[in-house]
N, CA, C and O of each residue as an XYZ file, in Angstrom:
668
protein
N      61.734    144.191    122.812
C      62.903    144.757    122.314
C      63.279    146.180    122.607
O      64.391    146.563    122.968
N      62.330    146.833    122.427
C      62.484    148.300    122.753
C      62.635    148.656    124.122
O      63.365    149.612    124.383
N      62.066    148.046    125.031
C      62.271    148.017    126.460
C      63.547    147.938    126.873
O      64.048    148.623    127.765
N      64.275    146.795    125.992
C      65.562    146.348    126.462
C      66.501    147.359    126.023
O      67.496    147.577    126.714
N      66.280    148.045    124.876
C      66.869    149.100    124.429
C      67.041    150.236    125.218
O      68.154    150.723    125.416
N      65.930    150.723    125.715
C      65.736    151.796    126.512
C      66.603    151.705    127.910
O      67.354    152.573    128.354
N      66.285    150.361    128.511
C      67.040    150.114    129.616
C      68.434    150.237    129.523
O      69.077    150.870    130.361
N      69.062    149.545    128.339
C      70.489    149.827    128.374
C      71.058    150.932    128.141
O      72.126    151.203    128.691
N      70.459    151.767    127.293
C      70.560    153.162    127.045
C      70.731    153.968    128.718
O      71.742    154.529    129.142
N      69.621    153.822    129.312
C      69.619    154.572    130.437
C      71.019    153.902    131.388
O      71.871    154.640    131.882
N      71.037    152.552    131.500
C      72.194    152.135    132.321
C      73.382    152.947    131.757
O      74.073    153.636    132.507
N      73.608    152.862    130.459
C      74.794    153.390    130.156
C      75.073    154.874    130.316
O      76.179    155.309    130.637
N      74.009    155.626    130.074
C      74.060    157.148    130.899
C      74.150    157.086    132.205
O      74.898    157.893    132.755
N      73.573    156.329    132.831
C      73.657    156.232    134.377
C      75.156    156.028    134.824
O      75.686    156.644    135.748
N      75.756    155.082    134.042
C      77.095    154.506    134.246
C      78.241    155.798    134.131
O      79.335    155.718    134.690
N      77.897    156.776    133.470
C      78.726    157.871    133.441
C      79.267    158.617    134.506
O      80.403    159.088    134.560
N      78.321    158.694    135.397
C      78.574    159.288    136.856
C      79.146    158.295    137.714
O      80.072    158.617    138.459
N      78.677    157.062    137.697
C      79.189    155.798    138.487
C      80.660    155.694    138.098
O      81.582    155.751    138.912
N      80.783    155.554    136.934
C      81.980    155.212    136.520
C      82.989    156.180    136.940
O      84.027    155.699    137.393
N      82.901    157.278    136.887
C      83.788    158.308    137.250
C      83.983    158.756    138.819
O      84.820    159.566    139.216
N      83.234    158.204    139.446
C      83.300    158.114    140.928
C      84.519    157.612    141.370
O      85.192    158.158    142.245
N      84.900    156.326    140.641
C      86.280    155.848    140.746
C      87.367    156.346    139.877
O      88.366    155.641    139.734
N      87.260    157.683    139.181
C      88.183    158.180    138.434
C      89.460    158.395    139.231
O      90.498    158.138    138.623
N      89.552    158.760    140.306
C      90.816    159.270    141.089
C      91.498    157.870    141.159
O      92.724    157.951    141.082
N      91.017    156.638    141.282
C      91.638    155.466    141.488
C      92.010    154.827    140.236
O      92.987    154.082    140.304
N      91.327    154.982    138.882
C      91.851    154.395    137.919
C      91.224    155.119    136.854
O      90.003    155.259    136.777
N      92.002    155.553    136.078
C      91.666    156.282    134.773
C      91.777    155.663    133.659
O      91.973    156.351    132.657
N      91.691    154.325    133.541
C      91.352    153.458    132.423
C      90.044    153.627    131.876
O      89.935    153.635    130.649
N      89.099    153.755    132.553
C      87.607    153.567    132.224
C      87.217    155.170    132.268
O      87.286    155.779    133.335
N      86.839    155.765    131.147
C      86.187    156.983    131.044
C      85.019    156.975    130.292
O      85.056    156.291    129.269
N      83.813    157.670    130.592
C      82.595    157.733    129.972
C      82.121    159.305    129.751
O      82.638    160.313    130.232
N      81.149    159.214    129.005
C      80.656    160.600    128.700
C      79.426    160.666    127.934
O      78.879    159.636    127.540
N      79.015    161.690    127.728
C      77.618    162.117    126.949
C      77.921    162.974    125.831
O      78.845    163.786    125.869
N      77.150    162.808    124.819
C      77.357    164.001    123.587
C      76.188    164.030    122.769
O      75.439    163.093    122.493
N      76.128    165.167    122.433
C      74.974    165.359    121.201
C      75.488    165.736    119.792
O      76.488    166.398    119.515
N      74.627    165.197    119.004
C      75.261    165.292    117.524
C      74.100    165.806    116.505
O      72.915    165.485    116.598
N      74.682    166.701    115.470
C      73.831    167.188    114.517
C      74.188    166.136    113.340
O      75.301    165.619    113.243
N      73.175    165.896    112.508
C      73.426    165.141    111.392
C      72.843    165.574    110.182
O      71.707    166.044    110.130
N      73.733    165.401    109.013
C      73.188    165.877    107.613
C      73.284    164.596    106.782
O      74.323    164.000    106.501
N      72.143    164.297    106.464
C      71.838    162.961    105.687
C      72.549    163.136    104.179
O      72.356    164.129    103.477
N      73.382    162.034    103.803
C      73.819    162.082    102.369
C      73.204    160.922    101.524
O      72.742    159.857    101.932
N      73.310    161.384    100.258
C      73.162    160.319     99.106
C      71.440    160.052     99.045
O      70.679    161.020     99.039
N      71.024    158.905     99.008
C      69.668    158.681     98.973
C      68.950    159.016    100.347
O      67.752    159.300    100.373
N      69.532    158.981    101.190
C      69.034    159.471    102.750
C      68.442    160.735    102.373
O      67.276    161.013    102.655
N      69.205    161.496    101.752
C      69.079    163.091    101.859
C      67.825    163.458    100.819
O      67.390    164.604    100.698
N      67.339    162.365    100.127
C      66.069    162.569     99.602
C      64.850    162.813    100.311
O      63.973    163.573     99.900
N      64.795    162.096    101.488
C      63.478    162.357    102.246
C      63.876    163.119    103.606
O      63.067    163.754    104.282
N      65.251    162.963    103.909
C      65.627    163.486    105.423
C      66.556    164.672    105.332
O      67.582    164.599    104.656
N      66.221    165.763    105.995
C      66.950    166.846    105.886
C      68.172    167.034    106.849
O      69.319    167.281    106.478
N      67.767    166.885    108.087
C      68.625    166.701    109.215
C      68.325    165.756    110.222
O      67.274    165.115    110.200
N      69.286    165.613    111.212
C      68.877    164.772    112.350
C      69.595    165.054    113.643
O      70.713    165.531    113.448
N      69.277    164.899    114.875
C      69.663    165.170    116.007
C      69.854    163.736    116.857
O      69.057    162.819    116.655
N      70.813    163.607    117.699
C      71.479    162.476    118.435
C      71.992    162.713    119.547
O      72.742    163.679    119.687
N      71.688    161.866    120.576
C      72.385    162.060    121.952
C      72.911    160.558    122.205
O      72.385    159.504    121.850
N      74.072    160.765    122.905
C      74.853    159.325    123.044
C      75.528    159.225    124.348
O      75.934    160.235    124.923
N      75.662    158.055    124.827
C      76.446    157.696    125.823
C      77.648    156.879    125.472
O      77.601    155.870    124.768
N      78.707    157.372    126.002
C      80.258    156.629    125.487
C      80.896    156.048    126.512
O      80.760    156.598    127.604
N      81.645    154.950    126.443
C      82.406    154.522    127.431
C      83.890    154.187    126.670
O      84.000    153.528    125.636
N      84.880    154.735    127.351
C      86.392    154.519    126.601
C      87.064    153.540    127.563
O      86.854    153.731    128.761
N      87.765    152.618    127.238
C      88.711    151.909    127.909
C      90.164    152.102    127.358
O      90.592    151.539    126.350
N      90.917    153.031    128.206
C      92.375    153.518    127.763
C      93.372    152.347    127.949
O      93.573    151.934    129.092
N      93.946    151.844    126.998
C      95.028    150.863    127.063
C      96.330    151.637    127.401
O      97.212    151.173    128.123
N      96.363    152.607    126.934
C      97.611    153.781    127.099
C      97.324    154.999    126.936
O      96.108    155.173    126.859
N      98.009    156.031    126.841
C      97.613    157.263    126.634
C      97.054    157.725    125.009
O      96.425    158.727    124.667
N      97.566    156.555    124.189
C      97.383    156.955    122.809
C      96.242    155.909    121.938
O      95.815    156.099    120.800
N      95.951    154.890    122.768
C      95.187    153.792    122.251
C      93.949    153.511    123.099
O      94.223    153.227    124.265
N      92.891    153.520    122.847
C      91.573    152.999    123.547
C      90.622    152.439    122.702
O      90.552    152.629    121.488
N      89.855    151.708    123.414
C      88.687    150.924    122.748
C      87.426    151.858    123.219
O      87.349    152.315    124.359
N      86.595    152.049    122.353
C      85.401    152.818    122.510
C      84.098    152.021    122.369
O      84.117    151.018    121.656
N      83.003    152.373    122.972
C      81.769    151.808    122.983
C      80.921    152.708    122.956
O      80.857    153.385    123.982
N      80.071    153.021    121.938
C      78.911    153.998    121.966
C      77.474    153.488    121.859
O      77.225    152.459    121.231
N      76.590    154.159    122.430
C      75.399    153.840    122.333
C      74.580    155.130    122.267
O      74.481    155.975    123.157
N      73.961    155.135    120.956
C      73.257    156.387    120.664
C      71.745    156.388    120.215
O      71.353    155.347    119.687
N      70.956    157.299    120.340
C      69.740    157.581    119.838
C      69.637    158.647    118.775
O      70.129    159.718    119.130
N      69.122    158.625    117.558
C      69.262    159.438    116.394
C      67.916    159.682    115.908
O      67.228    158.677    115.733
N      67.330    160.969    115.621
C      66.178    161.006    115.149
C      66.363    161.969    113.827
O      66.776    163.124    113.921
N      66.049    161.423    112.742
C      66.001    162.018    111.168
C      64.708    162.695    110.830
O      63.666    162.114    111.132
N      64.669    163.681    110.328
C      63.400    164.282    109.835
C      63.680    165.003    108.606
O      64.752    165.450    108.199
N      62.209    165.042    107.949
C      62.319    165.538    106.576
C      61.134    166.705    106.441
O      60.434    167.033    107.399
N      61.029    167.215    105.264
C      60.095    168.135    104.966
C      58.791    167.258    104.719
O      58.810    166.110    104.275
N      57.523    168.063    105.117
C      56.237    167.354    104.901
C      55.970    167.368    103.268
O      56.222    168.326    102.538
N      55.455    166.211    102.884
C      55.347    166.200    101.312
C      53.911    165.882    101.437
O      53.336    165.389    102.407
N      53.283    166.349     99.969
C      51.762    166.022     99.864
C      51.685    165.055     98.556
O      52.032    165.412     97.431
N      51.244    163.951     98.844
C      51.297    162.938     97.827
C      49.712    162.685     97.243
O      48.734    162.792     97.983
N      49.625    162.367     95.945
C      48.313    162.299     95.550
C      48.460    161.023     94.730
O      49.208    160.945     93.755
N      47.629    159.935     95.228
C      47.560    158.720     94.643
C      46.793    158.664     93.125
O      46.342    159.649     92.541
N      46.760    157.276     92.643
C      46.316    157.451     91.371
C      44.687    157.409     91.172
O      43.976    157.504     90.172
N      44.418    157.228     92.540
C      42.780    157.561     92.525
C      42.131    159.046     92.971
O      40.951    159.337     93.167
N      43.416    159.931     93.066
C      43.067    161.307     93.359
C      43.158    161.744     94.960
O      43.112    162.900     95.382
N      43.282    160.681     95.646
C      43.339    160.795     97.207
C      44.590    161.656     97.590
O      45.650    161.258     97.108
N      44.627    162.574     98.238
C      45.581    163.422     98.897
C      45.911    163.046    100.350
O      45.114    162.848    101.268
N      47.508    162.979    100.368
C      47.987    162.404    101.676
C      49.241    163.326    101.929
O      49.931    163.868    101.066
N      49.382    163.385    103.257
C      50.572    164.421    103.476
C      51.519    163.436    104.316
O      50.952    162.725    105.146
N      52.774    163.338    104.192
C      53.633    162.599    104.861
C      54.832    163.537    105.264
O      55.355    164.361    104.514
N      55.150    163.303    106.443
C      56.651    163.933    107.007
C      57.517    162.894    107.325
O      57.278    162.159    108.284
N      58.631    162.736    106.527
C      59.481    161.678    106.992
C      60.075    161.791    108.370
O      60.479    162.858    108.833
N      60.105    160.759    108.936
C      60.905    160.775    110.432
C      61.187    159.326    110.813
O      60.406    158.381    110.704
N      62.444    159.312    111.283
C      62.857    157.867    111.429
C      63.910    157.957    112.823
O      64.741    158.834    113.063
N      63.599    156.853    113.564
C      64.727    156.927    114.874
C      65.545    155.873    114.584
O      65.127    154.892    113.969
N      66.905    156.000    115.047
C      68.019    155.085    114.688
C      68.679    154.815    115.908
O      69.191    155.787    116.464
N      68.782    153.679    116.462
C      69.618    153.355    117.580
C      70.755    152.825    116.997
O      70.793    152.036    116.053
N      71.768    153.349    117.672
C      73.172    152.996    117.117
C      73.908    152.112    118.344
O      73.782    152.582    119.475
N      74.512    151.119    118.225
C      75.464    150.233    118.895
C      76.613    150.053    118.157
O      76.701    149.183    117.291
N      77.539    150.849    118.452
C      78.900    150.787    117.968
C      80.143    150.738    118.695
O      80.196    151.361    119.755
N      81.106    150.128    118.313
C      82.446    149.883    119.043
C      83.588    149.847    118.270
O      83.499    149.394    117.128
N      84.897    150.340    118.790
C      85.947    150.300    117.793
C      87.010    150.808    118.493
O      86.912    150.876    119.719
N      88.097    151.211    117.893
C      89.292    151.758    118.494
C      89.351    153.365    118.016
O      88.790    153.874    117.045
N      90.198    153.984    118.998
C      90.501    155.468    119.009
C      92.055    155.420    119.214
O      92.650    154.768    120.072
N      92.528    156.140    118.373
C      94.134    156.276    118.415
C      94.319    157.864    118.645
O      93.621    158.657    118.012
N      95.211    158.262    119.504
C      95.210    159.867    120.051
C      96.809    160.227    119.887
O      97.797    159.627    120.311
N      96.699    161.320    119.184
C      98.290    162.048    119.260
C      97.816    163.629    119.881
O      96.974    164.368    119.371
N      98.462    163.838    120.879
C      98.307    165.003    121.761
C      96.739    164.967    121.845
O      96.096    163.965    122.158
N      96.235    166.123    121.541
C      94.796    166.445    121.631
C      93.804    165.972    120.516
O      92.575    165.972    120.590
N      94.556    165.586    119.510
C      93.644    165.129    118.185
C      93.507    163.611    118.209
O      94.420    163.021    118.787
N      92.602    162.929    117.724
C      92.382    161.663    117.542
C      91.704    161.135    116.245
O      91.214    161.926    115.439
N      91.681    159.741    116.045
C      90.900    159.248    114.889
C      90.390    158.060    115.489
O      91.039    157.439    116.332
N      88.910    157.606    114.974
C      88.457    156.447    115.503
C      88.130    155.639    114.175
O      88.012    156.126    113.050
N      88.020    154.442    114.499
C      87.340    153.472    113.628
C      86.402    152.581    114.384
O      86.839    151.666    115.081
N      85.046    152.844    114.254
C      84.042    151.870    114.897
C      83.265    151.381    113.871
O      83.273    151.809    112.717
N      82.455    150.293    114.392
C      81.413    149.398    113.561
C      80.184    149.210    114.435
O      80.104    149.395    115.649
N      79.309    148.836    113.650
C      78.156    148.216    114.743
C      76.659    148.103    114.047
O      76.522    148.022    112.827
N      75.762    148.107    114.807
C      74.546    148.079    114.340
C      73.647    149.160    114.360
O      73.773    149.945    115.300
N      72.722    149.382    113.485
C      72.065    150.511    113.400
C      70.608    150.367    113.122
O      70.287    150.167    111.950
N      69.678    150.440    114.035
C      68.160    149.944    114.065
C      67.545    151.187    113.131
O      68.125    152.191    112.715
N      66.378    150.824    112.980
C      65.719    151.976    112.046
C      66.160    151.753    110.413
O      65.267    151.798    109.567
N      67.439    151.534    110.044
C      67.753    151.227    108.987
C      68.054    149.738    108.876
O      68.375    149.223    107.805
N      67.941    149.069    110.007
C      68.390    147.779    110.067
C      69.676    147.129    109.171
O      69.561    146.208    108.363
N      70.711    147.718    109.458
C      72.047    147.501    108.763
C      73.083    147.710    109.672
O      73.111    148.524    110.595
N      74.022    146.819    109.297
C      75.437    147.031    109.975
C      76.190    148.144    109.330
O      75.891    148.440    108.174
N      77.148    148.803    109.960
C      77.759    149.892    109.434
C      79.029    150.249    110.010
O      79.482    149.731    111.030
N      79.728    151.364    109.166
C      80.911    151.492    109.970
C      81.250    153.210    110.203
O      80.571    153.982    109.526
N      81.932    153.598    110.827
C      82.066    154.927    111.503
C      83.334    155.381    111.578
O      83.906    155.143    112.642
N      84.132    156.160    110.478
C      85.514    156.653    110.722
C      85.177    158.067    111.140
O      84.304    158.732    110.581
N      85.802    158.429    112.000
C      85.748    159.812    112.823
C      87.147    160.403    113.199
O      88.111    159.758    113.610
N      87.080    161.691    112.992
C      88.154    162.645    113.713
C      87.676    163.480    114.704
O      86.521    163.900    114.757
N      88.753    163.772    115.657
C      88.242    164.654    116.708
C      89.158    165.386    117.535
O      90.324    165.026    117.373
N      89.002    166.225    118.300
C      89.571    166.939    119.115
C      89.281    166.983    120.639
O      88.231    167.542    120.955
N      89.957    166.543    121.502
C      89.640    166.560    122.967
C      90.657    167.526    123.784
O      91.887    167.477    123.826
N      89.755    168.423    124.422
C      90.292    169.500    125.302
C      89.886    169.356    126.556
O      88.721    169.653    126.823
N      90.832    168.835    127.654
C      90.238    168.513    128.867
C      89.118    167.435    129.089
O      89.364    166.231    129.021
N      87.893    167.934    129.353
C      86.875    167.075    129.365
C      85.859    167.304    128.257
O      84.810    166.660    128.277
N      86.113    168.207    127.266
C      85.399    168.422    126.343
C      85.669    167.678    124.987
O      86.838    167.390    124.731
N      84.888    167.417    124.288
C      85.206    166.472    123.114
C      84.357    167.198    121.738
O      83.149    167.434    121.767
N      85.148    167.455    120.693
C      84.270    167.896    119.473
C      84.880    166.879    118.316
O      86.088    166.745    118.121
N      83.851    166.191    117.589
C      83.996    165.250    116.663
C      83.246    165.347    115.243
O      82.070    165.710    115.230
N      83.881    165.041    114.105
C      83.349    164.900    113.203
C      83.315    163.477    112.589
O      84.325    162.778    112.664
N      82.103    162.986    111.938
C      82.094    161.557    111.667
C      81.250    161.204    110.455
O      80.337    161.924    110.052
N      81.586    160.119    109.928
C      80.683    160.070    108.576
C      80.431    158.511    108.802
O      81.326    157.670    108.890
N      79.101    158.276    108.878
C      78.374    156.992    108.930
C      77.959    156.086    107.877
O      76.868    156.342    107.367
N      78.565    155.135    107.468
C      78.210    154.471    105.988
C      77.357    153.036    106.690
O      77.967    152.089    107.187
N      76.069    153.114    106.613
C      75.305    152.084    106.918
C      74.388    151.502    105.688
O      73.386    152.054    105.235
N      74.860    150.479    105.329
C      74.221    149.766    104.149
C      74.116    150.879    103.232
O      75.112    151.602    103.188
N      73.101    151.196    102.460
C      72.891    151.962    101.495
C      72.615    153.536    101.836
O      72.356    154.435    101.036
N      72.758    153.617    103.397
C      72.525    155.052    103.885
C      73.818    155.566    104.608
O      74.549    154.836    105.279
N      74.043    157.085    104.367
C      75.132    157.559    105.044
C      74.697    158.846    105.490
O      73.692    159.335    104.974
N      75.370    159.504    106.450
C      75.104    160.680    106.971
C      76.474    161.192    107.656
O      77.289    160.399    108.129
N      76.657    162.648    107.666
C      77.594    163.231    108.338
C      77.235    163.576    109.606
O      76.115    164.077    109.709
N      78.014    163.417    110.811
C      77.582    163.974    112.086
C      78.670    164.957    112.675
O      79.878    164.754    112.555
N      78.197    165.884    113.229
C      79.104    166.850    113.886
C      78.592    166.907    115.399
O      77.527    167.387    115.787
N      79.574    166.320    116.147
C      79.306    165.932    117.900
C      79.988    166.749    118.775
O      81.099    167.139    118.416
N      79.528    167.117    119.927
C      80.049    167.926    120.872
C      79.891    166.967    122.093
O      78.803    166.391    122.125
N      80.691    166.704    123.023
C      80.534    165.737    124.122
C      81.382    166.459    125.333
O      82.159    167.412    125.285
N      80.955    165.671    126.407
C      81.626    166.053    127.768
C      81.870    164.702    128.451
O      81.011    163.838    128.627
N      83.145    164.640    128.808
C      83.790    163.418    129.672
C      83.438    163.675    131.092
O      83.432    164.810    131.570
N      83.133    162.550    131.787
C      82.845    162.801    133.187
C      84.102    162.515    134.208
O      83.956    162.535    135.430
N      85.075    162.306    133.704
C      86.427    161.921    134.322
C      87.308    161.962    133.376
O      86.899    162.148    132.230
N      88.782    161.793    133.633
C      89.765    161.867    133.038
C      90.735    162.891    132.609
O      91.720    162.569    131.946
């Protein structure tokens, strides 16, 4: 399963360049890459302090105001090292770390350079379905986004910066 996910991720990232070789002919398909910094919220913040993610995205533009979006992302969340003493007096150290692959899709509505998104999908690592409301600003090929991921009992805020390879 892990090999399939890695292959899909590489194909999506690779499609960013090949999709936009056709950009001059058809601007309906636009892809890009982005990086995200994450702040865990609620129960997730008890163990994890921050996270980093990398994404590949493909947008299909129905018109200048409405698009369908697909994201494939890899997120890595980490926490502080903790010392645990069990009931027999044994001492253990534990540094919480979790990797979460994200497969989300949804709609993006734009007004001028501002947009809102509503996406949903599956998140490995936490093994849950979730929703992702987001707001952003796209200037030329650059994109800045704030999102909030609600995934089962877990949630985190994400700040993302991206680059579109066309459009």
